[in-house]
N, CA, C and O atoms as a Tinker XYZ file with bonds, in Angstrom:
   324  protein
     1  N     10.246000    9.147000    8.534000    73     2
     2  CA     9.794000    7.997000    7.802000    64     1     3
     3  C     10.832000    7.649000    6.752000    63     2     4     5
     4  O     11.419000    8.530000    6.124000    81     3
     5  N     11.055000    6.343000    6.567000    73     3     6
     6  CA    11.950000    5.830000    5.498000    64     5     7
     7  C     11.144000    5.711000    4.233000    63     6     8     9
     8  O     10.037000    5.172000    4.234000    81     7
     9  N     11.706000    6.219000    3.145000    73     7    10
    10  CA    11.007000    6.160000    1.867000    64     9    11
    11  C     11.592000    5.056000    0.985000    63    10    12    13
    12  O     12.800000    5.024000    0.750000    81    11
    13  N     10.780000    4.197000    0.520000    73    11    14
    14  CA    11.140000    3.270000   -0.533000    64    13    15
    15  C     10.191000    3.384000   -1.641000    63    14    16    17
    16  O      9.056000    3.803000   -1.414000    81    15
    17  N     10.557000    3.045000   -2.826000    73    15    18
    18  CA     9.655000    3.143000   -3.958000    64    17    19
    19  C      8.941000    1.809000   -4.158000    63    18    20    21
    20  O      9.343000    0.786000   -3.604000    81    19
    21  N      7.899000    1.837000   -4.942000    73    19    22
    22  CA     7.183000    0.619000   -5.282000    64    21    23
    23  C      8.076000   -0.300000   -6.154000    63    22    24    25
    24  O      8.723000    0.151000   -7.099000    81    23
    25  N      8.085000   -1.544000   -5.817000    73    23    26
    26  CA     8.850000   -2.569000   -6.591000    64    25    27
    27  C      7.870000   -3.516000   -7.197000    63    26    28    29
    28  O      6.860000   -3.839000   -6.573000    81    27
    29  N      8.128000   -3.973000   -8.391000    73    27    30
    30  CA     7.335000   -5.095000   -8.985000    64    29    31
    31  C      8.037000   -6.368000   -8.707000    63    30    32    33
    32  O      9.179000   -6.579000   -9.115000    81    31
    33  N      7.339000   -7.228000   -7.998000    73    31    34
    34  CA     7.907000   -8.554000   -7.664000    64    33    35
    35  C      6.771000   -9.556000   -7.562000    63    34    36    37
    36  O      5.737000   -9.266000   -6.960000    81    35
    37  N      6.957000  -10.746000   -8.150000    73    35    38
    38  CA     5.947000  -11.811000   -8.151000    64    37    39
    39  C      4.562000  -11.303000   -8.532000    63    38    40    41
    40  O      3.581000  -11.584000   -7.843000    81    39
    41  N      4.484000  -10.551000   -9.638000    73    39    42
    42  CA     3.213000  -10.017000  -10.114000    64    41    43
    43  C      2.487000   -9.167000   -9.149000    63    42    44    45
    44  O      1.257000   -9.120000   -9.159000    81    43
    45  N      3.232000   -8.471000   -8.286000    73    43    46
    46  CA     2.635000   -7.593000   -7.280000    64    45    47
    47  C      3.464000   -6.294000   -7.177000    63    46    48    49
    48  O      4.680000   -6.305000   -7.370000    81    47
    49  N      2.796000   -5.207000   -6.878000    73    47    50
    50  CA     3.514000   -3.997000   -6.484000    64    49    51
    51  C      3.728000   -4.079000   -4.984000    63    50    52    53
    52  O      2.817000   -4.412000   -4.226000    81    51
    53  N      4.986000   -3.761000   -4.556000    73    51    54
    54  CA     5.329000   -3.869000   -3.137000    64    53    55
    55  C      6.024000   -2.577000   -2.704000    63    54    56    57
    56  O      6.827000   -1.981000   -3.422000    81    55
    57  N      5.668000   -2.197000   -1.509000    73    55    58
    58  CA     6.358000   -1.054000   -0.872000    64    57    59
    59  C      6.349000   -1.185000    0.639000    63    58    60    61
    60  O      5.363000   -1.609000    1.243000    81    59
    61  N      7.504000   -0.799000    1.251000    73    59    62
    62  CA     7.603000   -0.813000    2.703000    64    61    63
    63  C      7.631000    0.636000    3.205000    63    62    64    65
    64  O      8.327000    1.475000    2.633000    81    63
    65  N      6.892000    0.928000    4.252000    73    63    66
    66  CA     6.839000    2.236000    4.873000    64    65    67
    67  C      7.281000    2.114000    6.307000    63    66    68    69
    68  O      6.847000    1.193000    7.001000    81    67
    69  N      8.130000    3.011000    6.781000    73    67    70
    70  CA     8.530000    3.036000    8.174000    64    69    71
    71  C      8.197000    4.410000    8.747000    63    70    72    73
    72  O      8.428000    5.447000    8.126000    81    71
    73  N      7.647000    4.370000    9.955000    73    71    74
    74  CA     7.203000    5.599000   10.622000    64    73    75
    75  C      7.896000    5.736000   11.943000    63    74    76    77
    76  O      8.611000    4.823000   12.356000    81    75
    77  N      7.711000    6.852000   12.627000    73    75    78
    78  CA     8.367000    7.084000   13.916000    64    77    79
    79  C      7.900000    6.104000   14.958000    63    78    80    81
    80  O      8.672000    5.710000   15.832000    81    79
    81  N      6.623000    5.695000   14.879000    73    79    82
    82  CA     6.126000    4.798000   15.967000    64    81    83
    83  C      4.845000    4.146000   15.468000    63    82    84    85
    84  O      4.413000    4.371000   14.338000    81    83
    85  N      4.244000    3.330000   16.339000    73    83    86
    86  CA     3.039000    2.554000   15.963000    64    85    87
    87  C      1.865000    3.474000   15.657000    63    86    88    89
    88  O      1.109000    3.203000   14.724000    81    87
    89  N      1.694000    4.539000   16.404000    73    87    90
    90  CA     0.565000    5.439000   16.163000    64    89    91
    91  C      0.646000    6.041000   14.767000    63    90    92    93
    92  O     -0.371000    6.120000   14.078000    81    91
    93  N      1.795000    6.456000   14.344000    73    91    94
    94  CA     1.894000    7.019000   12.973000    64    93    95
    95  C      1.619000    5.951000   11.921000    63    94    96    97
    96  O      0.971000    6.213000   10.908000    81    95
    97  N      2.120000    4.744000   12.173000    73    95    98
    98  CA     1.896000    3.645000   11.184000    64    97    99
    99  C      0.438000    3.297000   11.102000    63    98   100   101
   100  O     -0.102000    3.053000   10.023000    81    99
   101  N     -0.195000    3.276000   12.250000    73    99   102
   102  CA    -1.651000    2.905000   12.305000    64   101   103
   103  C     -2.502000    4.012000   11.669000    63   102   104   105
   104  O     -3.479000    3.727000   10.977000    81   103
   105  N     -2.129000    5.271000   11.907000    73   103   106
   106  CA    -2.861000    6.376000   11.253000    64   105   107
   107  C     -2.730000    6.299000    9.732000    63   106   108   109
   108  O     -3.708000    6.534000    9.023000    81   107
   109  N     -1.575000    5.983000    9.232000    73   107   110
   110  CA    -1.339000    5.788000    7.818000    64   109   111
   111  C     -2.210000    4.667000    7.275000    63   110   112   113
   112  O     -2.822000    4.809000    6.216000    81   111
   113  N     -2.267000    3.558000    7.991000    73   111   114
   114  CA    -3.093000    2.438000    7.576000    64   113   115
   115  C     -4.554000    2.802000    7.491000    63   114   116   117
   116  O     -5.270000    2.354000    6.596000    81   115
   117  N     -4.978000    3.593000    8.400000    73   115   118
   118  CA    -6.387000    4.071000    8.387000    64   117   119
   119  C     -6.651000    4.930000    7.173000    63   118   120   121
   120  O     -7.718000    4.819000    6.570000    81   119
   121  N     -5.747000    5.757000    6.805000    73   119   122
   122  CA    -5.914000    6.589000    5.583000    64   121   123
   123  C     -5.895000    5.759000    4.335000    63   122   124   125
   124  O     -6.662000    6.006000    3.405000    81   123
   125  N     -4.993000    4.741000    4.304000    73   123   126
   126  CA    -4.969000    3.801000    3.188000    64   125   127
   127  C     -6.278000    3.041000    3.062000    63   126   128   129
   128  O     -6.822000    2.861000    1.972000    81   127
   129  N     -6.768000    2.598000    4.229000    73   127   130
   130  CA    -8.024000    1.846000    4.245000    64   129   131
   131  C     -9.157000    2.670000    3.638000    63   130   132   133
   132  O     -9.982000    2.117000    2.911000    81   131
   133  N     -9.222000    3.943000    3.906000    73   131   134
   134  CA   -10.285000    4.767000    3.308000    64   133   135
   135  C    -10.115000    4.888000    1.798000    63   134   136   137
   136  O    -11.097000    4.851000    1.057000    81   135
   137  N     -8.866000    5.034000    1.338000    73   135   138
   138  CA    -8.605000    5.045000   -0.113000    64   137   139
   139  C     -9.028000    3.745000   -0.785000    63   138   140   141
   140  O     -9.678000    3.739000   -1.830000    81   139
   141  N     -8.635000    2.646000   -0.149000    73   139   142
   142  CA    -8.912000    1.302000   -0.689000    64   141   143
   143  C    -10.381000    1.053000   -0.775000    63   142   144   145
   144  O    -10.881000    0.538000   -1.775000    81   143
   145  N    -11.088000    1.423000    0.290000    73   143   146
   146  CA   -12.559000    1.175000    0.329000    64   145   147
   147  C    -13.232000    2.032000   -0.785000    63   146   148   149
   148  O    -14.142000    1.564000   -1.469000    81   147
   149  N    -12.781000    3.245000   -0.942000    73   147   150
   150  CA   -13.389000    4.131000   -1.958000    64   149   151
   151  C    -13.114000    3.557000   -3.357000    63   150   152   153
   152  O    -13.966000    3.664000   -4.239000    81   151
   153  N    -11.959000    2.962000   -3.567000    73   151   154
   154  CA   -11.564000    2.397000   -4.855000    64   153   155
   155  C    -12.070000    0.932000   -5.050000    63   154   156   157
   156  O    -11.942000    0.330000   -6.116000    81   155
   157  N    -12.652000    0.410000   -3.940000    73   155   158
   158  CA   -13.049000   -1.007000   -3.931000    64   157   159
   159  C    -11.941000   -1.884000   -4.408000    63   158   160   161
   160  O    -12.138000   -2.780000   -5.229000    81   159
   161  N    -10.740000   -1.613000   -3.872000    73   159   162
   162  CA    -9.496000   -2.342000   -4.236000    64   161   163
   163  C     -8.678000   -2.442000   -2.981000    63   162   164   165
   164  O     -8.075000   -1.459000   -2.550000    81   163
   165  N     -8.647000   -3.615000   -2.386000    73   163   166
   166  CA    -8.057000   -3.769000   -1.043000    64   165   167
   167  C     -6.729000   -4.435000   -1.054000    63   166   168   169
   168  O     -6.584000   -5.506000   -1.645000    81   167
   169  N     -5.748000   -3.848000   -0.425000    73   167   170
   170  CA    -4.380000   -4.390000   -0.434000    64   169   171
   171  C     -4.188000   -5.604000    0.476000    63   170   172   173
   172  O     -4.995000   -5.864000    1.369000    81   171
   173  N     -3.134000   -6.319000    0.238000    73   171   174
   174  CA    -2.587000   -7.257000    1.192000    64   173   175
   175  C     -1.523000   -6.439000    1.923000    63   174   176   177
   176  O     -0.696000   -5.778000    1.295000    81   175
   177  N     -1.552000   -6.492000    3.270000    73   175   178
   178  CA    -0.602000   -5.706000    4.020000    64   177   179
   179  C     -0.310000   -6.311000    5.360000    63   178   180   181
   180  O     -1.062000   -7.138000    5.877000    81   179
   181  N      0.847000   -5.863000    5.936000    73   179   182
   182  CA     1.190000   -6.228000    7.296000    64   181   183
   183  C      1.635000   -4.983000    8.032000    63   182   184   185
   184  O      2.048000   -3.991000    7.430000    81   183
   185  N      1.543000   -5.057000    9.337000    73   183   186
   186  CA     1.984000   -3.993000   10.224000    64   185   187
   187  C      2.695000   -4.619000   11.419000    63   186   188   189
   188  O      2.143000   -5.473000   12.113000    81   187
   189  N      3.922000   -4.178000   11.643000    73   187   190
   190  CA     4.680000   -4.573000   12.835000    64   189   191
   191  C      5.256000   -3.270000   13.375000    63   190   192   193
   192  O      6.115000   -2.638000   12.760000    81   191
   193  N      4.752000   -2.893000   14.548000    73   191   194
   194  CA     5.148000   -1.648000   15.242000    64   193   195
   195  C      5.117000   -0.456000   14.287000    63   194   196   197
   196  O      4.039000    0.062000   13.994000    81   195
   197  N      6.288000   -0.006000   13.789000    73   195   198
   198  CA     6.341000    1.247000   13.006000    64   197   199
   199  C      6.451000    0.945000   11.537000    63   198   200   201
   200  O      6.666000    1.871000   10.755000    81   199
   201  N      6.320000   -0.285000   11.114000    73   199   202
   202  CA     6.506000   -0.684000    9.711000    64   201   203
   203  C      5.181000   -1.199000    9.119000    63   202   204   205
   204  O      4.453000   -1.981000    9.731000    81   203
   205  N      4.916000   -0.723000    7.915000    73   203   206
   206  CA     3.729000   -1.150000    7.141000    64   205   207
   207  C      4.281000   -1.609000    5.788000    63   206   208   209
   208  O      4.986000   -0.870000    5.100000    81   207
   209  N      3.935000   -2.869000    5.422000    73   207   210
   210  CA     4.268000   -3.358000    4.085000    64   209   211
   211  C      2.933000   -3.603000    3.336000    63   210   212   213
   212  O      1.952000   -4.112000    3.877000    81   211
   213  N      2.980000   -3.190000    2.022000    73   211   214
   214  CA     1.814000   -3.294000    1.214000    64   213   215
   215  C      2.145000   -4.008000   -0.099000    63   214   216   217
   216  O      3.167000   -3.743000   -0.733000    81   215
   217  N      1.261000   -4.911000   -0.481000    73   215   218
   218  CA     1.357000   -5.602000   -1.753000    64   217   219
   219  C      0.030000   -5.353000   -2.494000    63   218   220   221
   220  O     -1.053000   -5.519000   -1.932000    81   219
   221  N      0.149000   -4.950000   -3.772000    73   219   222
   222  CA    -1.039000   -4.656000   -4.588000    64   221   223
   223  C     -1.001000   -5.559000   -5.816000    63   222   224   225
   224  O      0.014000   -5.631000   -6.508000    81   223
   225  N     -2.111000   -6.247000   -6.082000    73   223   226
   226  CA    -2.345000   -6.932000   -7.370000    64   225   227
   227  C     -3.819000   -7.058000   -7.549000    63   226   228   229
   228  O     -4.588000   -6.910000   -6.600000    81   227
   229  N     -4.227000   -7.336000   -8.780000    73   227   230
   230  CA    -5.657000   -7.494000   -9.065000    64   229   231
   231  C     -6.007000   -8.957000   -9.175000    63   230   232   233
   232  O     -5.676000   -9.624000  -10.155000    81   231
   233  N     -6.682000   -9.445000   -8.152000    73   231   234
   234  CA    -7.068000  -10.876000   -8.092000    64   233   235
   235  C     -7.996000  -11.225000   -9.211000    63   234   236   237
   236  O     -7.907000  -12.326000   -9.756000    81   235
   237  N     -8.897000  -10.322000   -9.585000    73   235   238
   238  CA    -9.875000  -10.606000  -10.576000    64   237   239
   239  C     -9.262000  -10.552000  -12.022000    63   238   240   241
   240  O     -9.929000  -10.881000  -13.003000    81   239
   241  N     -7.969000  -10.126000  -12.106000    73   239   242
   242  CA    -7.296000  -10.111000  -13.374000    64   241   243
   243  C     -6.220000  -11.201000  -13.435000    63   242   244   245
   244  O     -5.269000  -11.111000  -14.211000    81   243
   245  N     -6.386000  -12.206000  -12.619000    73   243   246
   246  CA    -5.449000  -13.326000  -12.573000    64   245   247
   247  C     -4.210000  -13.063000  -11.743000    63   246   248   249
   248  O     -3.124000  -13.547000  -12.065000    81   247
   249  N     -4.373000  -12.276000  -10.647000    73   247   250
   250  CA    -3.324000  -11.985000   -9.685000    64   249   251
   251  C     -2.108000  -11.371000  -10.402000    63   250   252   253
   252  O     -0.988000  -11.868000  -10.290000    81   251
   253  N     -2.350000  -10.320000  -11.112000    73   251   254
   254  CA    -1.305000   -9.589000  -11.822000    64   253   255
   255  C     -1.513000   -8.084000  -11.550000    63   254   256   257
   256  O     -2.544000   -7.658000  -11.031000    81   255
   257  N     -0.495000   -7.312000  -11.921000    73   255   258
   258  CA    -0.542000   -5.871000  -11.743000    64   257   259
   259  C     -1.324000   -5.205000  -12.862000    63   258   260   261
   260  O     -1.065000   -5.464000  -14.037000    81   259
   261  N     -2.268000   -4.361000  -12.517000    73   259   262
   262  CA    -3.069000   -3.675000  -13.483000    64   261   263
   263  C     -3.004000   -2.163000  -13.221000    63   262   264   265
   264  O     -2.386000   -1.724000  -12.251000    81   263
   265  N     -3.633000   -1.389000  -14.075000    73   263   266
   266  CA    -3.740000    0.052000  -13.942000    64   265   267
   267  C     -4.412000    0.408000  -12.566000    63   266   268   269
   268  O     -4.089000    1.410000  -11.927000    81   267
   269  N     -5.319000   -0.440000  -12.180000    73   267   270
   270  CA    -6.018000   -0.232000  -10.903000    64   269   271
   271  C     -5.062000   -0.223000   -9.766000    63   270   272   273
   272  O     -5.172000    0.604000   -8.861000    81   271
   273  N     -4.105000   -1.146000   -9.791000    73   271   274
   274  CA    -3.063000   -1.204000   -8.743000    64   273   275
   275  C     -2.166000    0.031000   -8.776000    63   274   276   277
   276  O     -1.830000    0.597000   -7.736000    81   275
   277  N     -1.789000    0.434000   -9.973000    73   275   278
   278  CA    -0.943000    1.586000  -10.136000    64   277   279
   279  C     -1.624000    2.863000   -9.657000    63   278   280   281
   280  O     -0.985000    3.755000   -9.098000    81   279
   281  N     -2.937000    2.934000   -9.889000    73   279   282
   282  CA    -3.713000    4.151000   -9.422000    64   281   283
   283  C     -3.750000    4.174000   -7.897000    63   282   284   285
   284  O     -3.551000    5.225000   -7.288000    81   283
   285  N     -4.003000    3.023000   -7.279000    73   283   286
   286  CA    -3.999000    2.965000   -5.834000    64   285   287
   287  C     -2.636000    3.240000   -5.260000    63   286   288   289
   288  O     -2.536000    3.951000   -4.260000    81   287
   289  N     -1.602000    2.723000   -5.829000    73   287   290
   290  CA    -0.213000    2.974000   -5.404000    64   289   291
   291  C      0.056000    4.509000   -5.414000    63   290   292   293
   292  O      0.603000    5.065000   -4.461000    81   291
   293  N     -0.346000    5.159000   -6.515000    73   291   294
   294  CA    -0.144000    6.611000   -6.707000    64   293   295
   295  C     -0.943000    7.355000   -5.623000    63   294   296   297
   296  O     -0.443000    8.339000   -5.077000    81   295
   297  N     -2.111000    6.935000   -5.314000    73   295   298
   298  CA    -2.947000    7.586000   -4.266000    64   297   299
   299  C     -2.274000    7.420000   -2.882000    63   298   300   301
   300  O     -2.250000    8.343000   -2.068000    81   299
   301  N     -1.738000    6.223000   -2.656000    73   299   302
   302  CA    -1.065000    5.960000   -1.353000    64   301   303
   303  C      0.209000    6.870000   -1.322000    63   302   304   305
   304  O      0.504000    7.464000   -0.285000    81   303
   305  N      0.924000    6.975000   -2.399000    73   303   306
   306  CA     2.126000    7.816000   -2.402000    64   305   307
   307  C      1.781000    9.229000   -1.992000    63   306   308   309
   308  O      2.574000    9.844000   -1.279000    81   307
   309  N      0.643000    9.790000   -2.396000    73   307   310
   310  CA     0.261000   11.154000   -2.071000    64   309   311
   311  C      0.047000   11.308000   -0.579000    63   310   312   313
   312  O      0.139000   12.422000   -0.063000    81   311
   313  N     -0.236000   10.226000    0.131000    73   311   314
   314  CA    -0.444000   10.308000    1.595000    64   313   315
   315  C      0.889000   10.585000    2.320000    63   314   316   317
   316  O      0.892000   11.131000    3.424000    81   315
   317  N      1.994000   10.216000    1.709000    73   315   318
   318  CA     3.278000   10.362000    2.386000    64   317   319
   319  C      4.175000   11.396000    1.660000    63   318   320   321
   320  O      5.349000   11.554000    1.996000    81   319
   321  N      3.612000   12.074000    0.689000    73   319   322
   322  CA     4.420000   13.103000   -0.026000    64   321   323
   323  C      4.659000   14.323000    0.827000    63   322   324
   324  O      5.311000   15.268000    0.384000    81   323
């Protein structure tokens, strides 16, 4: 997996994840979905084959980055540590 760190851009936290194949990427997305559902904080994301891109911002706070986004990003990081 290629590791990139979260970047702040356009009032969003952004990170790209690359995996060996689609199955690994999809399994990661499933784990993120469970975290997001538990936190009631759902990301904007895309998946193309082995790549998952995630954007986090708090829509109810005016589409900006909040501690809620940082907590979810940290939880996501633990999935790939």
